[in-house]
C-alpha positions as CSV (number, residue, x, y, z in Angstrom):
1,M,45.6,-140.7,125.1
2,C,48.4,-138.8,126.8
3,L,50.9,-140.2,124.4
4,S,48.9,-139.1,121.4
5,F,48.7,-135.6,122.9
6,E,52.4,-135.4,123.4
7,L,53.0,-136.7,119.9
8,K,50.7,-134.0,118.6
9,R,52.7,-131.4,120.5
10,E,55.9,-132.7,118.9
11,L,54.3,-132.3,115.4
12,M,53.6,-128.6,116.1
13,I,56.0,-126.2,114.6
14,E,56.7,-122.6,115.5
15,R,56.2,-120.1,112.7
16,K,58.9,-117.6,113.5
17,D,58.1,-115.7,110.3
18,L,54.7,-114.7,111.7
19,R,53.1,-112.7,114.6
20,N,49.4,-112.1,115.3
21,I,48.5,-109.2,117.6
22,A,45.4,-107.2,118.5
23,I,45.6,-103.6,119.7
24,I,43.2,-103.1,122.6
25,A,42.4,-100.1,124.8
26,H,39.7,-97.8,126.1
27,V,38.1,-95.4,123.7
28,D,40.3,-92.4,122.7
29,H,43.5,-93.9,124.1
30,G,45.2,-93.8,120.7
31,K,44.9,-97.3,119.1
32,T,44.1,-96.2,115.6
33,T,46.7,-93.4,115.7
34,L,49.3,-95.9,116.8
35,V,48.4,-98.3,113.9
36,D,48.9,-95.3,111.5
37,G,52.5,-95.0,112.9
38,L,53.2,-98.7,112.6
39,L,52.1,-98.7,109.0
40,R,54.1,-95.6,108.1
41,Q,57.3,-96.6,109.9
42,S,57.3,-100.2,108.6
43,H,57.4,-98.6,105.1
44,T,54.0,-100.1,104.2
45,F,53.3,-97.0,102.1
46,R,55.3,-95.5,99.2
47,E,57.4,-92.5,100.1
48,N,55.2,-90.1,98.1
49,Q,51.9,-91.9,98.9
50,Q,49.2,-89.6,100.4
51,V,47.5,-91.3,103.4
52,A,44.8,-89.9,105.5
53,E,45.0,-89.8,109.3
54,R,43.2,-92.6,111.2
55,V,43.5,-94.6,108.0
56,M,42.0,-97.7,109.6
57,D,38.8,-95.9,110.3
58,S,37.5,-96.3,106.8
59,N,33.8,-96.4,107.7
60,D,32.0,-93.0,107.2
61,L,30.4,-93.1,110.7
62,E,33.8,-93.9,112.2
63,R,35.4,-90.8,110.7
64,E,32.4,-88.6,111.6
65,R,32.3,-89.7,115.2
66,G,36.0,-90.2,115.7
67,I,35.6,-93.7,117.1
68,T,36.4,-97.2,115.8
69,I,33.2,-99.3,115.4
70,L,34.4,-102.3,113.4
71,A,37.5,-104.4,114.0
72,K,39.9,-104.2,111.0
73,N,42.8,-106.3,109.8
74,T,46.1,-105.1,108.4
75,A,49.6,-106.4,108.2
76,I,53.2,-105.1,108.2
77,T,56.6,-106.8,107.6
78,L,59.7,-106.3,109.7
79,D,63.3,-107.6,109.6
80,D,64.0,-109.6,112.8
81,P,67.6,-108.8,113.9
82,V,67.8,-112.0,115.9
83,S,66.5,-114.6,113.4
84,K,67.6,-112.5,110.4
85,Q,64.1,-113.4,108.9
86,T,61.5,-111.1,107.5
87,V,58.5,-111.4,109.8
88,K,54.9,-110.7,108.9
89,I,52.9,-109.1,111.7
90,N,49.1,-109.4,111.4
91,I,47.5,-106.5,113.3
92,V,43.8,-106.2,114.4
93,D,42.6,-102.7,115.3
94,T,39.7,-103.1,117.7
95,P,37.0,-100.7,119.0
96,G,37.4,-98.9,122.3
97,H,33.8,-98.1,123.1
98,A,32.0,-100.6,125.4
99,D,29.0,-100.8,123.1
100,F,31.2,-102.5,120.5
101,G,32.8,-105.0,122.9
102,G,31.4,-107.8,120.7
103,E,33.9,-106.8,118.0
104,V,36.8,-107.2,120.6
105,E,35.5,-110.6,121.9
106,R,35.4,-112.3,118.5
107,V,38.8,-111.2,117.3
108,M,40.7,-112.5,120.4
109,N,40.9,-116.0,118.9
110,M,42.8,-114.7,115.9
111,V,45.8,-113.5,117.8
112,D,48.6,-114.7,120.1
113,G,49.2,-111.5,122.0
114,V,48.0,-107.9,122.5
115,L,49.2,-104.4,122.7
116,L,47.4,-102.8,125.6
117,L,47.3,-99.0,125.2
118,V,46.8,-96.9,128.4
119,D,46.5,-93.1,128.5
120,A,49.4,-91.7,130.5
121,A,47.1,-89.3,132.3
122,E,43.7,-91.2,132.6
123,G,45.2,-94.6,133.4
124,P,43.1,-97.8,133.1
125,M,39.5,-97.0,132.3
126,P,36.3,-99.2,132.2
127,Q,36.9,-100.6,128.7
128,T,40.6,-101.2,129.6
129,R,39.4,-103.7,132.2
130,F,36.9,-105.4,129.8
131,V,39.4,-105.9,126.9
132,L,42.3,-106.9,129.2
133,K,40.0,-109.5,130.9
134,K,39.2,-111.0,127.5
135,A,42.8,-111.1,126.5
136,L,44.0,-112.7,129.8
137,E,41.2,-115.3,129.7
138,M,42.5,-116.4,126.2
139,G,46.0,-116.8,127.8
140,H,47.4,-114.0,125.7
141,K,50.7,-112.2,126.6
142,A,50.4,-108.4,126.6
143,I,52.8,-105.5,125.9
144,V,51.7,-102.5,127.8
145,V,52.0,-99.2,125.9
146,I,51.6,-96.1,128.0
147,N,50.6,-93.6,125.4
148,K,50.3,-89.8,125.3
149,V,53.3,-89.3,127.6
150,D,53.6,-85.8,126.2
151,R,50.4,-84.7,128.0
152,K,50.9,-81.9,130.6
153,D,49.0,-84.0,133.2
154,A,50.8,-87.3,132.3
155,E,51.8,-89.5,135.2
156,P,53.4,-92.6,133.7
157,S,54.6,-94.0,137.0
158,R,51.1,-93.9,138.6
159,V,49.5,-95.3,135.5
160,L,52.0,-98.2,135.3
161,N,51.2,-99.1,138.9
162,E,47.5,-98.9,138.3
163,T,47.9,-101.1,135.2
164,F,49.9,-103.7,137.2
165,D,47.2,-103.7,139.9
166,L,44.6,-104.3,137.2
167,F,46.5,-107.3,135.9
168,I,46.6,-108.8,139.4
169,E,43.0,-108.0,140.0
170,L,41.9,-109.8,136.8
171,G,43.8,-113.0,137.7
172,A,46.8,-112.7,135.4
173,S,49.3,-115.5,135.6
174,E,52.8,-114.8,136.7
175,D,54.0,-114.8,133.1
176,Q,51.2,-112.4,132.0
177,A,51.8,-110.1,134.9
178,D,55.5,-109.8,134.0
179,F,54.7,-107.6,131.0
180,P,57.1,-105.4,129.0
181,V,56.4,-101.7,129.1
182,I,56.7,-99.2,126.2
183,Y,56.2,-95.5,126.5
184,A,54.8,-93.8,123.4
185,Q,53.6,-90.6,121.8
186,A,51.6,-92.1,119.0
187,T,50.7,-88.8,117.3
188,A,54.4,-88.1,116.7
189,G,55.3,-91.8,116.0
190,R,57.7,-92.0,118.9
191,A,58.3,-94.8,121.5
192,G,60.9,-95.9,124.1
193,T,61.5,-98.0,127.2
194,S,61.4,-94.9,129.4
195,P,59.0,-91.9,129.7
196,E,61.3,-90.1,127.3
197,P,60.5,-91.8,124.0
198,G,63.0,-92.0,121.2
199,P,62.8,-90.6,117.7
200,D,60.7,-93.5,116.2
201,L,58.7,-96.6,117.0
202,Q,61.6,-99.0,116.7
203,P,61.5,-100.0,120.5
204,L,57.9,-101.1,120.0
205,F,58.8,-103.1,116.9
206,D,61.6,-104.8,118.9
207,A,59.2,-105.6,121.8
208,I,56.6,-107.2,119.4
209,L,59.3,-109.4,117.9
210,K,60.7,-110.4,121.2
211,H,57.7,-110.8,123.5
212,I,54.7,-111.8,121.2
213,P,54.9,-115.5,120.7
214,A,55.0,-117.0,117.2
215,P,52.0,-119.2,116.4
216,K,52.5,-122.9,117.0
217,V,50.7,-124.9,114.3
218,D,50.5,-128.3,112.6
219,P,50.5,-127.7,108.9
220,N,49.9,-131.4,108.2
221,A,46.7,-131.6,110.3
222,P,43.2,-131.4,108.8
223,L,42.3,-127.9,107.8
224,Q,40.4,-125.8,110.4
225,M,39.5,-122.1,110.2
226,L,37.0,-120.1,112.3
227,V,35.2,-117.3,110.5
228,T,35.7,-114.2,112.7
229,T,34.8,-111.3,110.4
230,L,32.7,-110.8,107.2
231,G,33.3,-108.2,104.5
232,Y,32.2,-107.5,101.0
233,D,34.2,-107.3,97.8
234,D,32.5,-105.4,94.9
235,Y,33.8,-108.0,92.4
236,R,33.8,-111.2,94.3
237,G,31.0,-110.9,96.9
238,V,31.1,-111.8,100.6
239,T,34.5,-112.3,102.1
240,A,35.2,-114.4,105.2
241,V,38.2,-113.5,107.4
242,G,39.7,-115.7,110.1
243,R,42.8,-117.4,111.3
244,L,43.8,-120.7,109.8
245,F,44.4,-122.8,112.9
246,S,45.7,-126.0,111.2
247,G,46.5,-127.5,107.9
248,K,46.9,-125.7,104.5
249,I,44.5,-124.2,102.2
250,K,44.6,-123.7,98.4
251,A,42.6,-121.6,96.0
252,G,39.8,-123.7,94.5
253,Q,40.0,-126.3,97.3
254,K,36.8,-128.1,98.4
255,L,35.8,-127.3,102.0
256,A,33.2,-128.4,104.6
257,R,31.3,-125.5,106.2
258,I,30.1,-126.4,109.7
259,K,27.2,-124.2,110.8
260,M,26.4,-123.1,114.4
261,D,23.8,-125.9,114.7
262,G,26.3,-128.6,113.5
263,T,25.0,-128.9,110.0
264,I,27.8,-129.6,107.5
265,L,27.5,-128.1,103.9
266,P,29.9,-128.4,101.0
267,E,31.9,-125.2,100.1
268,T,34.7,-124.1,97.8
269,A,37.6,-121.7,98.5
270,R,37.2,-119.9,95.2
271,Y,39.5,-116.9,96.0
272,L,42.2,-116.8,98.6
273,Y,43.8,-113.7,100.0
274,T,46.4,-112.7,102.6
275,F,46.8,-109.2,104.1
276,K,49.6,-106.8,103.2
277,G,49.3,-103.3,104.6
278,L,45.8,-102.0,103.9
279,N,45.4,-104.3,100.9
280,K,44.4,-108.0,100.3
281,V,46.8,-109.9,98.1
282,E,45.5,-112.9,96.1
283,V,47.6,-116.0,96.7
284,G,47.5,-119.7,95.7
285,E,48.2,-121.3,99.0
286,I,48.5,-120.4,102.7
287,E,49.8,-122.4,105.7
288,A,48.3,-122.6,109.2
289,G,48.9,-119.7,111.6
290,D,48.2,-116.8,109.2
291,V,45.1,-114.6,109.1
292,I,43.4,-115.1,105.7
293,S,40.4,-113.9,103.7
294,L,38.2,-116.1,101.4
295,A,35.8,-114.8,98.8
296,G,32.9,-116.3,97.1
297,L,31.2,-117.9,100.1
298,E,27.8,-116.2,99.9
299,E,25.9,-117.9,102.8
300,I,28.8,-117.9,105.3
301,S,28.2,-116.5,108.8
302,I,30.5,-115.4,111.7
303,G,31.2,-118.3,114.1
304,E,31.1,-121.0,111.5
305,T,34.0,-123.4,110.9
306,L,35.6,-124.1,107.5
307,A,37.2,-127.6,107.6
308,D,38.6,-130.5,105.7
309,P,35.6,-132.4,104.1
310,A,37.4,-135.7,104.9
311,N,37.6,-134.8,108.6
312,P,35.1,-132.0,109.4
313,V,35.8,-130.9,113.1
314,A,34.2,-127.7,114.3
315,L,36.2,-125.2,116.4
316,P,34.7,-123.7,119.6
317,T,32.1,-121.0,118.6
318,I,32.5,-117.3,119.4
319,K,30.9,-116.4,122.7
320,V,29.9,-112.8,123.4
321,E,28.2,-111.2,126.4
322,E,24.4,-110.9,126.2
323,P,22.7,-107.6,125.2
324,T,21.4,-105.3,127.9
325,V,19.2,-102.8,126.0
326,R,16.4,-103.3,123.4
327,M,14.2,-101.3,121.1
328,T,11.3,-102.0,118.8
329,F,11.9,-101.4,115.1
330,G,8.7,-101.1,113.1
331,V,7.2,-100.0,109.8
332,N,6.7,-96.3,109.6
333,T,3.1,-95.4,110.2
334,S,3.3,-91.6,110.1
335,P,1.3,-89.6,107.6
336,F,4.6,-88.9,105.8
337,T,5.4,-92.6,105.2
338,G,6.8,-93.4,101.8
339,R,7.9,-89.8,101.0
340,E,11.6,-90.0,101.7
341,G,12.6,-93.6,102.0
342,K,13.6,-96.2,99.4
343,W,12.7,-99.3,101.6
344,S,9.7,-99.1,103.9
345,T,7.9,-102.4,103.9
346,S,8.0,-104.9,106.7
347,R,9.5,-107.5,104.4
348,K,12.5,-105.3,103.5
349,L,12.9,-104.2,107.2
350,R,12.9,-107.8,108.4
351,E,15.4,-108.9,105.7
352,R,17.8,-106.1,106.6
353,L,17.7,-106.7,110.4
354,Y,18.2,-110.4,110.1
355,D,21.0,-109.9,107.6
356,E,22.8,-107.7,110.2
357,L,23.0,-110.7,112.5
358,R,25.6,-112.3,110.1
359,T,28.2,-109.6,111.0
360,N,27.0,-108.1,114.2
361,V,27.5,-110.9,116.7
362,A,26.4,-108.9,119.8
363,L,23.0,-108.1,118.2
364,R,19.8,-110.0,118.7
365,V,16.6,-109.8,116.5
366,E,13.2,-111.3,117.4
367,D,9.9,-111.4,115.7
368,T,6.9,-110.0,117.6
369,E,3.2,-110.8,117.5
370,S,2.9,-108.0,115.0
371,A,4.3,-108.7,111.5
372,E,5.3,-105.0,111.3
373,N,7.4,-104.8,114.5
374,F,10.7,-106.4,115.5
375,L,12.5,-106.5,118.8
376,V,16.2,-105.6,118.4
377,S,18.6,-106.0,121.4
378,G,22.2,-104.7,121.7
379,R,24.9,-103.6,124.1
380,G,23.7,-100.1,124.6
381,E,22.1,-97.0,123.0
382,L,25.2,-96.3,120.9
383,H,25.3,-99.8,119.6
384,L,21.7,-99.6,118.4
385,G,22.1,-96.0,117.3
386,I,24.9,-96.9,114.9
387,L,22.6,-99.6,113.4
388,I,19.8,-97.1,113.0
389,E,22.1,-94.5,111.3
390,T,23.5,-97.1,109.0
391,M,20.1,-98.3,107.9
392,R,18.9,-94.7,107.4
393,R,21.9,-94.0,105.1
394,E,21.1,-97.1,103.1
395,G,17.6,-95.7,102.3
396,Y,15.5,-97.5,104.9
397,E,12.4,-95.8,106.4
398,F,11.1,-97.1,109.7
399,Q,10.3,-96.1,113.3
400,V,11.8,-97.0,116.7
401,S,10.6,-97.0,120.3
402,R,12.4,-95.7,123.4
403,P,15.2,-98.0,124.5
404,E,14.4,-100.2,127.5
405,V,16.6,-102.5,129.6
406,I,16.4,-106.3,129.4
407,Y,15.5,-107.9,132.7
408,H,16.7,-111.3,134.0
409,K,15.1,-113.7,136.5
410,A,17.1,-115.1,139.4
411,E,16.8,-118.8,140.4
412,D,14.5,-117.8,143.2
413,G,12.2,-115.9,140.8
414,A,13.4,-112.4,141.8
415,L,13.6,-109.9,139.0
416,L,17.1,-108.6,138.2
417,E,18.2,-105.6,136.1
418,P,21.5,-104.7,134.5
419,F,23.9,-102.2,136.1
420,E,26.7,-100.1,134.6
421,E,30.0,-98.9,136.1
422,V,30.1,-95.2,135.3
423,H,33.4,-93.2,135.3
424,I,33.0,-89.4,135.1
425,E,35.5,-86.6,135.0
426,T,34.0,-83.1,135.5
427,S,34.9,-79.7,136.9
428,N,34.7,-79.0,140.6
429,E,32.0,-76.5,140.0
430,T,29.6,-79.0,138.3
431,V,30.4,-82.1,140.3
432,G,27.5,-81.3,142.8
433,A,25.0,-81.3,139.9
434,V,26.3,-84.6,138.6
435,V,26.1,-86.2,142.0
436,E,22.6,-85.0,142.5
437,M,21.5,-86.3,139.0
438,L,23.0,-89.8,139.5
439,G,21.6,-90.0,143.0
440,A,18.1,-89.4,141.6
441,R,18.8,-92.2,139.2
442,R,19.6,-94.7,142.0
443,G,23.3,-94.5,141.4
444,K,25.8,-95.6,144.2
445,M,29.0,-93.7,144.5
446,M,32.1,-96.0,144.7
447,D,34.9,-93.5,144.5
448,M,35.6,-89.8,144.3
449,Q,39.1,-88.2,143.7
450,D,40.5,-84.8,142.9
451,S,42.3,-85.3,139.7
452,G,43.9,-81.8,139.8
453,Q,43.6,-78.8,137.6
454,G,40.1,-78.1,139.0
455,M,38.7,-81.5,137.9
456,T,37.1,-84.4,139.9
457,R,36.8,-88.0,139.0
458,I,33.9,-90.1,140.3
459,V,32.9,-93.7,139.9
460,Y,29.3,-94.9,140.2
461,I,27.4,-98.1,139.9
462,V,24.1,-97.1,138.2
463,P,21.1,-99.2,136.9
464,T,21.2,-99.2,133.1
465,R,17.7,-97.8,132.9
466,G,18.9,-94.8,135.0
467,L,21.4,-94.0,132.2
468,L,18.8,-94.1,129.4
469,G,18.5,-90.5,128.3
470,F,21.1,-89.3,130.8
471,R,24.0,-88.4,128.5
472,Y,22.3,-85.2,127.1
473,Q,21.4,-84.0,130.6
474,F,24.9,-84.7,131.8
475,L,26.5,-82.7,128.9
476,T,24.1,-79.8,129.6
477,S,24.8,-79.8,133.3
478,T,28.6,-79.9,132.8
479,R,28.4,-77.3,130.0
480,G,29.7,-79.8,127.5
481,A,33.0,-80.3,129.3
482,G,32.2,-83.4,131.3
483,I,33.6,-86.8,130.2
484,M,31.6,-90.0,130.9
485,H,32.5,-93.7,130.2
486,T,30.4,-96.7,131.1
487,I,30.8,-100.5,131.0
488,F,28.5,-103.3,132.0
489,H,28.9,-104.2,135.7
490,G,26.4,-107.1,136.1
491,Y,22.8,-108.0,137.1
492,D,21.4,-107.2,140.5
493,E,18.1,-106.7,142.2
494,L,15.8,-103.9,141.1
495,A,17.0,-100.5,142.4
496,G,13.5,-99.1,142.7
497,P,11.5,-96.5,140.7
498,I,13.5,-94.0,138.6
499,A,11.9,-90.8,137.4
500,S,11.9,-90.5,133.7
501,R,12.1,-87.2,131.7
502,N,11.0,-84.2,133.8
503,N,9.6,-82.1,130.9
504,G,6.6,-82.8,128.6
505,S,6.5,-82.4,124.9
506,L,5.0,-79.7,122.7
507,V,2.8,-81.6,120.2
508,A,1.4,-80.3,116.9
509,W,-2.4,-80.5,117.0
510,E,-2.9,-80.1,113.2
511,A,-1.1,-80.9,110.0
512,G,0.3,-78.1,107.9
513,T,3.4,-75.9,107.4
514,T,4.8,-74.1,110.4
515,T,4.8,-70.2,110.4
516,A,6.9,-67.8,112.3
517,Y,3.8,-66.2,113.8
518,A,2.5,-69.5,115.3
519,L,6.0,-70.6,116.4
520,K,6.5,-67.3,118.3
521,S,3.5,-68.1,120.5
522,A,4.6,-71.8,120.9
523,E,8.1,-70.9,122.0
524,E,6.7,-69.1,125.1
525,R,5.8,-72.6,126.3
526,G,9.3,-74.1,126.0
527,I,12.1,-75.0,123.6
528,L,11.3,-75.6,119.9
529,F,12.8,-78.4,117.7
530,I,11.8,-76.9,114.3
531,G,11.8,-73.5,112.6
532,P,9.3,-71.9,110.1
533,G,8.4,-73.5,106.8
534,V,8.5,-77.1,108.0
535,D,5.8,-79.6,107.2
536,V,4.3,-81.2,110.3
537,Y,1.5,-83.6,111.1
538,E,-0.9,-84.0,113.9
539,G,0.8,-85.7,116.9
540,M,4.3,-84.8,115.8
541,V,6.5,-83.5,118.6
542,V,7.7,-80.0,117.8
543,G,9.4,-79.0,121.0
544,E,9.9,-79.5,124.7
545,N,7.5,-78.1,127.2
546,A,8.9,-76.1,130.2
547,R,6.5,-78.0,132.4
548,G,6.1,-81.7,133.1
549,Q,3.0,-82.4,131.0
550,D,2.5,-82.6,127.2
551,I,0.6,-79.8,125.6
552,S,-0.8,-79.5,122.1
553,V,0.1,-76.3,120.2
554,N,-0.9,-74.8,116.8
555,V,2.4,-74.2,115.0
556,C,0.7,-73.7,111.6
557,K,-1.5,-70.7,112.4
558,K,-1.3,-67.7,110.1
559,K,-1.7,-64.1,111.0
560,H,-4.6,-62.3,109.3
561,L,-3.1,-59.5,107.2
562,T,-5.0,-56.3,107.0
563,N,-2.4,-54.0,105.4
564,V,1.2,-53.8,104.2
565,R,2.5,-52.8,107.6
566,A,1.1,-55.9,109.2
567,A,2.8,-58.1,106.6
568,R,6.1,-56.4,107.2
569,G,5.6,-57.0,110.9
570,D,5.2,-60.7,110.4
571,M,8.4,-60.8,108.5
572,E,10.3,-59.2,111.4
573,I,9.3,-61.8,113.9
574,R,12.4,-63.0,115.6
575,L,12.5,-66.6,116.9
576,T,15.0,-68.3,119.1
577,P,17.0,-70.8,117.0
578,P,15.5,-74.3,117.4
579,R,17.3,-77.0,119.2
580,Q,19.0,-79.2,116.7
581,M,19.2,-82.7,118.0
582,S,21.5,-85.5,116.8
583,L,20.0,-88.9,116.2
584,D,21.5,-90.1,119.5
585,E,19.9,-87.2,121.4
586,A,16.6,-87.8,119.7
587,I,16.7,-91.4,120.8
588,E,17.5,-90.3,124.4
589,Y,14.7,-87.8,124.4
590,L,11.9,-90.3,123.7
591,A,9.2,-90.9,126.3
592,D,7.3,-94.2,126.6
593,D,4.4,-92.9,124.6
594,E,6.6,-91.6,121.7
595,L,8.3,-93.0,118.7
596,L,11.1,-91.8,116.4
597,E,10.4,-91.7,112.7
598,I,13.5,-92.5,110.8
599,T,14.0,-91.6,107.1
600,P,17.1,-91.1,104.9
601,E,16.4,-87.3,105.0
602,N,14.9,-86.7,108.5
603,F,14.1,-88.1,111.8
604,R,11.0,-86.9,113.6
605,I,9.7,-87.5,117.2
606,R,6.0,-88.3,117.3
607,K,3.4,-89.6,119.6
608,R,2.3,-93.3,119.4
609,I,-1.3,-92.1,119.1
610,L,-1.4,-89.2,116.6
611,D,-5.0,-88.1,117.0
612,T,-5.1,-85.4,119.7
613,E,-8.6,-86.3,121.0
614,E,-7.9,-90.0,121.1
615,R,-4.6,-89.4,122.9
616,G,-6.3,-87.2,125.5
617,K,-8.8,-90.0,126.1
618,Q,-6.1,-92.6,126.5
619,T,-4.1,-90.3,128.9
620,K,-7.2,-89.7,131.0
621,K,-7.9,-93.5,131.1
622,V,-4.4,-94.3,132.3
623,K,-4.6,-91.6,135.0
624,E,-7.8,-92.9,136.3
625,Q,-6.4,-96.5,136.5
626,F,-3.4,-95.2,138.3
627,E,-5.4,-93.3,140.9
628,A,-7.7,-96.3,141.4
């Protein structure tokens, strides 16, 4: 057995013409900007070609939000001064937000090394720990890139020490801990081996060629490829992206598709592509070690193996961490159903949610006792919020519940809940308010440091349910200047009761069109979400009450006009501009007895029970049961 293994090692060859790397980092540490620089300075684009900034963030939501959501593939070519060969470098740009950690986890098997970007002022952050842990577990070698060295508050030496400590803490091997360091200013396309970067990114190119190992492959072994990413081609349908681990593949070749349950199905590699810059280039044959794309495989799913039909052996499946938050997605039952959406039936909703599972590996979808409702679980509010926004733009109409955490049971039967590690940077004037809010949400302070320039950094361990609906309150309390990052910490015993939203809702008690006259009276009760001339229905939430309980308000009442002067007076009513909520804020705002109606044109907060009288009876019944 040992002999056959050694023989296999001897048959492996090193593809010195190839490197496979992933760029990993915490959100906003500059991954996508650095990829822009790598593409430009490797002469991937024509001299006169107009290229947008953050070119890898091609998704509309990515550009709007300024974050990477989906992992992307690109490739550049460099001349290696040592081997005198032209080397192709496959690059995977990964998300930095913790909610999209599933994207990072599944691409790690495609690469042989990583570029770990760390902000020269912030240092290692929660997601830095997560992505580095995954890379080290895979045995990958890392090049540490300390980015944004041009920041006024940059401290490269401190950040380097903190990064080294993180490597040791995460159990890095001696070889992994002996990492090369590059200092960079990605926005200017500069890098160097000291905190004073040179005129271009050449030192980074040299480090990649020198320190990232070339893939070792056996081109004569049976074909094996793990499907890591799915895409879509307008002309050739579904595309499957992954690394060819062994063997060779030709266009038109017969394949075996090994499903997650072990079932083997016949398949054909109809169209074969390799990556070049931002484009896919059709080729006739590719050898092991390269990252490839296949088109024409309509039923393929992420995690499946494509193999040699004569010797179909499955590769290890992609494992991702379990979801921590869930929401109920259901058919829209409001009086406005069918007005604004293209797809609104339970059948279409179910098809769309289960289709999402093919590409979104960190998502879970379950049927419920009701055929019109589905339980959707994800990594966090943002993870689910992106799915909701995507479906809304596609023309779907539906309703969602308030997010809730997913509990686990310990071996002794005790109920466990998820906890998050929360890193916050806020001004010294507002830190007291933040500490008070997190304390009320059962948070435990782990660290507090003065970061200089009137700012304080604090680290908390907080129950995930304590963070539901927290972000808006945090931004309000810090006057929009606070920065908050979270990452999953683990499961632990229940932290005890946590107070939910302090304020009740202003609820429309009749259907109609809002008037300035009626809204003027309603705004004395709290903050309005809508202005005049808006169609509302009974049970729709139109504002936030200044007090703790819900109150029904008439927002459609008209003033009885007796003369021209009275009419002019109605026109001169001045209202406070309504609070315009984003989709994320609306999801955060929801109470347990409320739903969010989603359509391509609008999203509306509503009560589960729309009838005012019926809702009052239910509230009274619950109160009596509680008191008893």
